[in-house]
C-alpha positions as protocol buffer text, in pm:
chain_id: "A"
residue {
  index: 1
  type: MET
  ca { x: 172 y: 2339 z: 602 }
}
residue {
  index: 2
  type: GLU
  ca { x: 18 y: 2357 z: 254 }
}
residue {
  index: 3
  type: PRO
  ca { x: 205 y: 2514 z: -41 }
}
residue {
  index: 4
  type: VAL
  ca { x: -91 y: 2744 z: -106 }
}
residue {
  index: 5
  type: SER
  ca { x: -270 y: 2959 z: 155 }
}
residue {
  index: 6
  type: LEU
  ca { x: -642 y: 3010 z: 191 }
}
residue {
  index: 7
  type: ASP
  ca { x: -596 y: 3380 z: 116 }
}
residue {
  index: 8
  type: GLU
  ca { x: -415 y: 3304 z: -209 }
}
residue {
  index: 9
  type: LEU
  ca { x: -696 y: 3074 z: -326 }
}
residue {
  index: 10
  type: LYS
  ca { x: -970 y: 3319 z: -227 }
}
residue {
  index: 11
  type: SER
  ca { x: -790 y: 3601 z: -404 }
}
residue {
  index: 12
  type: SER
  ca { x: -769 y: 3395 z: -724 }
}
residue {
  index: 13
  type: LEU
  ca { x: -1140 y: 3312 z: -698 }
}
residue {
  index: 14
  type: ARG
  ca { x: -1234 y: 3671 z: -596 }
}
residue {
  index: 15
  type: ILE
  ca { x: -1406 y: 3546 z: -285 }
}
residue {
  index: 16
  type: THR
  ca { x: -1432 y: 3804 z: -5 }
}
residue {
  index: 17
  type: ASN
  ca { x: -1658 y: 3629 z: 246 }
}
residue {
  index: 18
  type: THR
  ca { x: -1571 y: 3354 z: 490 }
}
residue {
  index: 19
  type: ALA
  ca { x: -1875 y: 3132 z: 437 }
}
residue {
  index: 20
  type: GLU
  ca { x: -1684 y: 2855 z: 260 }
}
residue {
  index: 21
  type: ASP
  ca { x: -1341 y: 2886 z: 422 }
}
residue {
  index: 22
  type: ALA
  ca { x: -1351 y: 2533 z: 561 }
}
residue {
  index: 23
  type: LEU
  ca { x: -1449 y: 2387 z: 223 }
}
residue {
  index: 24
  type: LEU
  ca { x: -1181 y: 2586 z: 37 }
}
residue {
  index: 25
  type: THR
  ca { x: -919 y: 2479 z: 287 }
}
residue {
  index: 26
  type: GLN
  ca { x: -1012 y: 2116 z: 226 }
}
residue {
  index: 27
  type: TYR
  ca { x: -991 y: 2168 z: -154 }
}
residue {
  index: 28
  type: ILE
  ca { x: -639 y: 2306 z: -116 }
}
residue {
  index: 29
  type: THR
  ca { x: -540 y: 1982 z: 61 }
}
residue {
  index: 30
  type: ASP
  ca { x: -722 y: 1772 z: -198 }
}
residue {
  index: 31
  type: ALA
  ca { x: -555 y: 1956 z: -482 }
}
residue {
  index: 32
  type: ARG
  ca { x: -209 y: 1922 z: -324 }
}
residue {
  index: 33
  type: VAL
  ca { x: -256 y: 1544 z: -283 }
}
residue {
  index: 34
  type: MET
  ca { x: -363 y: 1513 z: -648 }
}
residue {
  index: 35
  type: VAL
  ca { x: -63 y: 1714 z: -763 }
}
residue {
  index: 36
  type: GLU
  ca { x: 173 y: 1495 z: -558 }
}
residue {
  index: 37
  type: ARG
  ca { x: 28 y: 1185 z: -711 }
}
residue {
  index: 38
  type: PHE
  ca { x: 39 y: 1326 z: -1061 }
}
residue {
  index: 39
  type: THR
  ca { x: 405 y: 1433 z: -1032 }
}
residue {
  index: 40
  type: GLY
  ca { x: 543 y: 1169 z: -792 }
}
residue {
  index: 41
  type: ARG
  ca { x: 680 y: 1455 z: -574 }
}
residue {
  index: 42
  type: LYS
  ca { x: 622 y: 1550 z: -215 }
}
residue {
  index: 43
  type: LEU
  ca { x: 606 y: 1926 z: -181 }
}
residue {
  index: 44
  type: ILE
  ca { x: 668 y: 2033 z: 179 }
}
residue {
  index: 45
  type: THR
  ca { x: 949 y: 1857 z: 369 }
}
residue {
  index: 46
  type: GLN
  ca { x: 845 y: 1540 z: 536 }
}
residue {
  index: 47
  type: THR
  ca { x: 999 y: 1212 z: 658 }
}
residue {
  index: 48
  type: LEU
  ca { x: 880 y: 891 z: 490 }
}
residue {
  index: 49
  type: THR
  ca { x: 937 y: 526 z: 567 }
}
residue {
  index: 50
  type: GLY
  ca { x: 920 y: 266 z: 293 }
}
residue {
  index: 51
  type: TYR
  ca { x: 981 y: -109 z: 252 }
}
residue {
  index: 52
  type: GLY
  ca { x: 1122 y: -301 z: -43 }
}
residue {
  index: 53
  type: MET
  ca { x: 1152 y: -659 z: -156 }
}
residue {
  index: 54
  type: PRO
  ca { x: 1477 y: -855 z: -122 }
}
residue {
  index: 55
  type: PHE
  ca { x: 1703 y: -840 z: -425 }
}
residue {
  index: 56
  type: GLY
  ca { x: 1693 y: -1147 z: -646 }
}
residue {
  index: 57
  type: ALA
  ca { x: 1336 y: -1220 z: -541 }
}
residue {
  index: 58
  type: HIS
  ca { x: 1054 y: -1292 z: -779 }
}
residue {
  index: 59
  type: ASP
  ca { x: 705 y: -1193 z: -681 }
}
residue {
  index: 60
  type: GLU
  ca { x: 380 y: -1161 z: -875 }
}
residue {
  index: 61
  type: LEU
  ca { x: 255 y: -876 z: -657 }
}
residue {
  index: 62
  type: TRP
  ca { x: 285 y: -529 z: -801 }
}
residue {
  index: 63
  type: TRP
  ca { x: 73 y: -224 z: -735 }
}
residue {
  index: 64
  type: GLU
  ca { x: -74 y: 69 z: -919 }
}
residue {
  index: 65
  type: GLY
  ca { x: -13 y: 434 z: -833 }
}
residue {
  index: 66
  type: HIS
  ca { x: 206 y: 548 z: -551 }
}
residue {
  index: 67
  type: LYS
  ca { x: 271 y: 432 z: -201 }
}
residue {
  index: 68
  type: VAL
  ca { x: 482 y: 579 z: 74 }
}
residue {
  index: 69
  type: GLY
  ca { x: 791 y: 380 z: 15 }
}
residue {
  index: 70
  type: HIS
  ca { x: 1023 y: 262 z: -255 }
}
residue {
  index: 71
  type: VAL
  ca { x: 1066 y: -9 z: -511 }
}
residue {
  index: 72
  type: ASN
  ca { x: 1375 y: -206 z: -603 }
}
residue {
  index: 73
  type: ILE
  ca { x: 1481 y: -415 z: -899 }
}
residue {
  index: 74
  type: LEU
  ca { x: 1365 y: -768 z: -819 }
}
residue {
  index: 75
  type: THR
  ca { x: 1631 y: -961 z: -1011 }
}
residue {
  index: 76
  type: GLY
  ca { x: 2008 y: -983 z: -985 }
}
residue {
  index: 77
  type: PRO
  ca { x: 2258 y: -859 z: -727 }
}
residue {
  index: 78
  type: LEU
  ca { x: 2240 y: -534 z: -528 }
}
residue {
  index: 79
  type: THR
  ca { x: 2186 y: -253 z: -775 }
}
residue {
  index: 80
  type: ASN
  ca { x: 1963 y: 33 z: -660 }
}
residue {
  index: 81
  type: ILE
  ca { x: 1647 y: 120 z: -472 }
}
residue {
  index: 82
  type: GLN
  ca { x: 1420 y: 365 z: -649 }
}
residue {
  index: 83
  type: PHE
  ca { x: 1201 y: 594 z: -437 }
}
residue {
  index: 84
  type: ASP
  ca { x: 834 y: 635 z: -522 }
}
residue {
  index: 85
  type: TRP
  ca { x: 851 y: 996 z: -398 }
}
residue {
  index: 86
  type: GLY
  ca { x: 1092 y: 1278 z: -469 }
}
residue {
  index: 87
  type: PRO
  ca { x: 1265 y: 1508 z: -444 }
}
residue {
  index: 88
  type: VAL
  ca { x: 1467 y: 1319 z: -185 }
}
residue {
  index: 89
  type: GLN
  ca { x: 1671 y: 1553 z: 28 }
}
residue {
  index: 90
  type: SER
  ca { x: 1855 y: 1287 z: 235 }
}
residue {
  index: 91
  type: VAL
  ca { x: 1848 y: 927 z: 349 }
}
residue {
  index: 92
  type: THR
  ca { x: 1804 y: 899 z: 724 }
}
residue {
  index: 93
  type: SER
  ca { x: 1867 y: 524 z: 747 }
}
residue {
  index: 94
  type: VAL
  ca { x: 1864 y: 193 z: 560 }
}
residue {
  index: 95
  type: GLU
  ca { x: 1790 y: -122 z: 753 }
}
residue {
  index: 96
  type: THR
  ca { x: 1757 y: -488 z: 661 }
}
residue {
  index: 97
  type: ILE
  ca { x: 1499 y: -719 z: 823 }
}
residue {
  index: 98
  type: ASP
  ca { x: 1575 y: -1087 z: 874 }
}
residue {
  index: 99
  type: GLN
  ca { x: 1345 y: -1385 z: 894 }
}
residue {
  index: 100
  type: ASP
  ca { x: 1300 y: -1326 z: 1269 }
}
residue {
  index: 101
  type: ASN
  ca { x: 1181 y: -970 z: 1190 }
}
residue {
  index: 102
  type: ALA
  ca { x: 1493 y: -823 z: 1351 }
}
residue {
  index: 103
  type: GLU
  ca { x: 1610 y: -493 z: 1201 }
}
residue {
  index: 104
  type: THR
  ca { x: 1976 y: -423 z: 1140 }
}
residue {
  index: 105
  type: VAL
  ca { x: 2127 y: -98 z: 1026 }
}
residue {
  index: 106
  type: TYR
  ca { x: 2292 y: -125 z: 680 }
}
residue {
  index: 107
  type: ALA
  ca { x: 2604 y: 83 z: 672 }
}
residue {
  index: 108
  type: SER
  ca { x: 2582 y: 409 z: 481 }
}
residue {
  index: 109
  type: THR
  ca { x: 2929 y: 338 z: 336 }
}
residue {
  index: 110
  type: ASN
  ca { x: 2762 y: 76 z: 115 }
}
residue {
  index: 111
  type: TYR
  ca { x: 2555 y: 317 z: -87 }
}
residue {
  index: 112
  type: TYR
  ca { x: 2496 y: 676 z: -195 }
}
residue {
  index: 113
  type: LEU
  ca { x: 2195 y: 890 z: -280 }
}
residue {
  index: 114
  type: ASP
  ca { x: 2149 y: 962 z: -646 }
}
residue {
  index: 115
  type: ASN
  ca { x: 1928 y: 1270 z: -663 }
}
residue {
  index: 116
  type: TYR
  ca { x: 2120 y: 1452 z: -934 }
}
residue {
  index: 117
  type: ASP
  ca { x: 1871 y: 1435 z: -1218 }
}
residue {
  index: 118
  type: GLU
  ca { x: 1564 y: 1653 z: -1156 }
}
residue {
  index: 119
  type: ASP
  ca { x: 1361 y: 1473 z: -1422 }
}
residue {
  index: 120
  type: MET
  ca { x: 1414 y: 1118 z: -1287 }
}
residue {
  index: 121
  type: ALA
  ca { x: 1309 y: 935 z: -976 }
}
residue {
  index: 122
  type: ASN
  ca { x: 1572 y: 949 z: -706 }
}
residue {
  index: 123
  type: ARG
  ca { x: 1738 y: 630 z: -592 }
}
residue {
  index: 124
  type: ILE
  ca { x: 1988 y: 471 z: -360 }
}
residue {
  index: 125
  type: VAL
  ca { x: 2278 y: 328 z: -556 }
}
residue {
  index: 126
  type: PHE
  ca { x: 2479 y: 49 z: -399 }
}
residue {
  index: 127
  type: ASN
  ca { x: 2856 y: 40 z: -431 }
}
residue {
  index: 128
  type: SER
  ca { x: 2993 y: -239 z: -645 }
}
residue {
  index: 129
  type: GLU
  ca { x: 3137 y: -421 z: -340 }
}
residue {
  index: 130
  type: ALA
  ca { x: 2814 y: -396 z: -135 }
}
residue {
  index: 131
  type: VAL
  ca { x: 2667 y: -731 z: -27 }
}
residue {
  index: 132
  type: ALA
  ca { x: 2318 y: -805 z: 101 }
}
residue {
  index: 133
  type: PRO
  ca { x: 2295 y: -984 z: 436 }
}
residue {
  index: 134
  type: SER
  ca { x: 2176 y: -1346 z: 419 }
}
residue {
  index: 135
  type: SER
  ca { x: 1851 y: -1481 z: 562 }
}
residue {
  index: 136
  type: LEU
  ca { x: 1640 y: -1180 z: 484 }
}
residue {
  index: 137
  type: ARG
  ca { x: 1268 y: -1224 z: 513 }
}
residue {
  index: 138
  type: ALA
  ca { x: 1079 y: -1292 z: 188 }
}
residue {
  index: 139
  type: LYS
  ca { x: 885 y: -962 z: 180 }
}
residue {
  index: 140
  type: ASP
  ca { x: 958 y: -605 z: 293 }
}
residue {
  index: 141
  type: SER
  ca { x: 1313 y: -691 z: 390 }
}
residue {
  index: 142
  type: TRP
  ca { x: 1460 y: -346 z: 316 }
}
residue {
  index: 143
  type: LYS
  ca { x: 1345 y: -53 z: 528 }
}
residue {
  index: 144
  type: VAL
  ca { x: 1436 y: 300 z: 421 }
}
residue {
  index: 145
  type: VAL
  ca { x: 1368 y: 619 z: 614 }
}
residue {
  index: 146
  type: TYR
  ca { x: 1418 y: 933 z: 407 }
}
residue {
  index: 147
  type: VAL
  ca { x: 1338 y: 1303 z: 385 }
}
residue {
  index: 148
  type: ALA
  ca { x: 1153 y: 1427 z: 75 }
}
residue {
  index: 149
  type: GLY
  ca { x: 1010 y: 1762 z: -37 }
}
residue {
  index: 150
  type: TYR
  ca { x: 1125 y: 2093 z: -172 }
}
residue {
  index: 151
  type: GLY
  ca { x: 1166 y: 2260 z: 165 }
}
residue {
  index: 152
  type: ASP
  ca { x: 995 y: 2366 z: 487 }
}
residue {
  index: 153
  type: ASN
  ca { x: 818 y: 2668 z: 343 }
}
residue {
  index: 154
  type: ALA
  ca { x: 551 y: 2724 z: 79 }
}
residue {
  index: 155
  type: SER
  ca { x: 789 y: 2955 z: -105 }
}
residue {
  index: 156
  type: ASP
  ca { x: 1032 y: 2660 z: -159 }
}
residue {
  index: 157
  type: VAL
  ca { x: 781 y: 2492 z: -390 }
}
residue {
  index: 158
  type: PRO
  ca { x: 815 y: 2588 z: -757 }
}
residue {
  index: 159
  type: ALA
  ca { x: 578 y: 2862 z: -866 }
}
residue {
  index: 160
  type: ASP
  ca { x: 425 y: 2650 z: -1145 }
}
residue {
  index: 161
  type: ILE
  ca { x: 324 y: 2380 z: -896 }
}
residue {
  index: 162
  type: ARG
  ca { x: 173 y: 2634 z: -661 }
}
residue {
  index: 163
  type: ARG
  ca { x: -28 y: 2790 z: -945 }
}
residue {
  index: 164
  type: ALA
  ca { x: -146 y: 2447 z: -1054 }
}
residue {
  index: 165
  type: ILE
  ca { x: -272 y: 2378 z: -700 }
}
residue {
  index: 166
  type: ILE
  ca { x: -463 y: 2705 z: -707 }
}
residue {
  index: 167
  type: MET
  ca { x: -609 y: 2619 z: -1047 }
}
residue {
  index: 168
  type: LEU
  ca { x: -706 y: 2268 z: -932 }
}
residue {
  index: 169
  type: ALA
  ca { x: -856 y: 2383 z: -601 }
}
residue {
  index: 170
  type: GLY
  ca { x: -1058 y: 2648 z: -785 }
}
residue {
  index: 171
  type: TYR
  ca { x: -1183 y: 2378 z: -1023 }
}
residue {
  index: 172
  type: LEU
  ca { x: -1286 y: 2157 z: -730 }
}
residue {
  index: 173
  type: TRP
  ca { x: -1470 y: 2450 z: -575 }
}
residue {
  index: 174
  type: GLY
  ca { x: -1647 y: 2547 z: -897 }
}
residue {
  index: 175
  type: ASN
  ca { x: -1752 y: 2192 z: -966 }
}
residue {
  index: 176
  type: ARG
  ca { x: -1809 y: 2094 z: -606 }
}
residue {
  index: 177
  type: GLY
  ca { x: -1548 y: 1825 z: -619 }
}
residue {
  index: 178
  type: ALA
  ca { x: -1679 y: 1658 z: -934 }
}
residue {
  index: 179
  type: CYS
  ca { x: -1413 y: 1550 z: -1187 }
}
residue {
  index: 180
  type: THR
  ca { x: -1444 y: 1420 z: -1539 }
}
residue {
  index: 181
  type: ASP
  ca { x: -1362 y: 1050 z: -1514 }
}
residue {
  index: 182
  type: GLY
  ca { x: -1180 y: 1122 z: -1192 }
}
residue {
  index: 183
  type: LYS
  ca { x: -905 y: 1313 z: -1376 }
}
residue {
  index: 184
  type: CYS
  ca { x: -926 y: 1656 z: -1217 }
}
residue {
  index: 185
  type: VAL
  ca { x: -564 y: 1754 z: -1302 }
}
residue {
  index: 186
  type: GLU
  ca { x: -630 y: 1704 z: -1668 }
}
residue {
  index: 187
  type: SER
  ca { x: -983 y: 1842 z: -1667 }
}
residue {
  index: 188
  type: CYS
  ca { x: -888 y: 2177 z: -1516 }
}
residue {
  index: 189
  type: GLY
  ca { x: -581 y: 2222 z: -1739 }
}
residue {
  index: 190
  type: ALA
  ca { x: -327 y: 2204 z: -1455 }
}
residue {
  index: 191
  type: SER
  ca { x: -151 y: 1911 z: -1625 }
}
residue {
  index: 192
  type: ALA
  ca { x: 7 y: 2155 z: -1870 }
}
residue {
  index: 193
  type: MET
  ca { x: 188 y: 2321 z: -1582 }
}
residue {
  index: 194
  type: LEU
  ca { x: 273 y: 1994 z: -1408 }
}
residue {
  index: 195
  type: GLU
  ca { x: 388 y: 1770 z: -1690 }
}
residue {
  index: 196
  type: ARG
  ca { x: 750 y: 1880 z: -1678 }
}
residue {
  index: 197
  type: PHE
  ca { x: 757 y: 1792 z: -1305 }
}
residue {
  index: 198
  type: ARG
  ca { x: 653 y: 1429 z: -1353 }
}
residue {
  index: 199
  type: LEU
  ca { x: 935 y: 1196 z: -1244 }
}
residue {
  index: 200
  type: GLY
  ca { x: 1048 y: 935 z: -1492 }
}
residue {
  index: 201
  type: SER
  ca { x: 1156 y: 590 z: -1374 }
}
residue {
  index: 202
  type: VAL
  ca { x: 1522 y: 494 z: -1381 }
}
residue {
  index: 203
  type: LEU
  ca { x: 1412 y: 127 z: -1390 }
}
residue {
  index: 204
  type: SER
  ca { x: 1255 y: 140 z: -1733 }
}
C-alpha cells in the first residue's frame, strides 16, 4: 500500500483521463521512496531485518545514505543499537551470530526499545548488566528484526508527509522524472514540509 492513492494525485494535478495512470502510479512509489530516504522514516508498517557490527570492534567501512538495518556504536561495552529507519513500533527479535554463523536469540530482558523521542532515531538500549556473548563473528554479528512505520493504513501517515508525496510525484510527472542535481525533494519544495520529520542521530 502507498500512502497516497492514484486518485488523490490525479485530483491534485487535475488529470481526468487514464492515459498515464501507470506512469503516475510509478511516480507515487518513487516519491514515497525519496521521502523515506529524506526523513529516515518508513511510512506504511513493514518488517525489516538489519545487521550490526560487534561492540568494541573497529572497522574502516562505513556507508552513505540508508540501508535496511541498524548501526551500533563501535567502541566500548554494550550501549545501544540505533536503527536506520523509524518510527519503530516494536522489536521482533535480537539474535547474535557466532564465528560458526550460528544464530542465538538474545534475551529481551537484556534491553528495551527507546522510541520515546519523535525527533530522534529510535534505538535499542541495553541494560547496564547486559553482556555480549563471546566469540561473535567479526562482521554483522547482531541481527535485529523489527517493525517500523506509522501504521497499516494511508490515513496513519501524517498529513504533511502525504501532501509532500503528492507534491513530489506531481513534480516528477511535470518534469518527466528529471531532478535538479538529483535533489527532487528540495527542487519541488517538499523539503519545507518534511524537514521537521527528519530523524536526528542519538550517536552524534
